[in-house]
C-alpha positions, 0 to 999 in steps of 0.5 A: 803060946807053943806056936809062938814059941816055936816061931821064935826058935825058928827066928832064932835059928835062922839068924844062927845060920845066917851068922854061919854063912857070914863066917863061912864066907870070910873063911873062919866058919863057926860050926857051933853057929850051924849046929845051933841054928839047924837044931834050933830051927828044927826044934821050932818047926817040930814044936809049931807042927805039934801045936798046930796038930793040937789046935786041930784036935781041939777044934774037932772036940765039940763037933757034934755039939756045933752040928747039933746047934747048927740043925737047931738054928736051921730048924728055927729059920723054917718056922 
């Protein structure tokens, strides 16, 4: 869920940065669009990165049990 929220923030931030670029090209730069876009994009990247790190830790939680399970399956295949 956090990964999706982070992706949404990144998307909104990038859209805001595009709005800033468009306003900058017509010589009416909207600084709030730049700040909003940069901060939302950075926040989204941080959230996605921490969500990916947490998912990696969760999958490693039962690694010993998975090894034991694979070992017993290999043992049953030999018999």
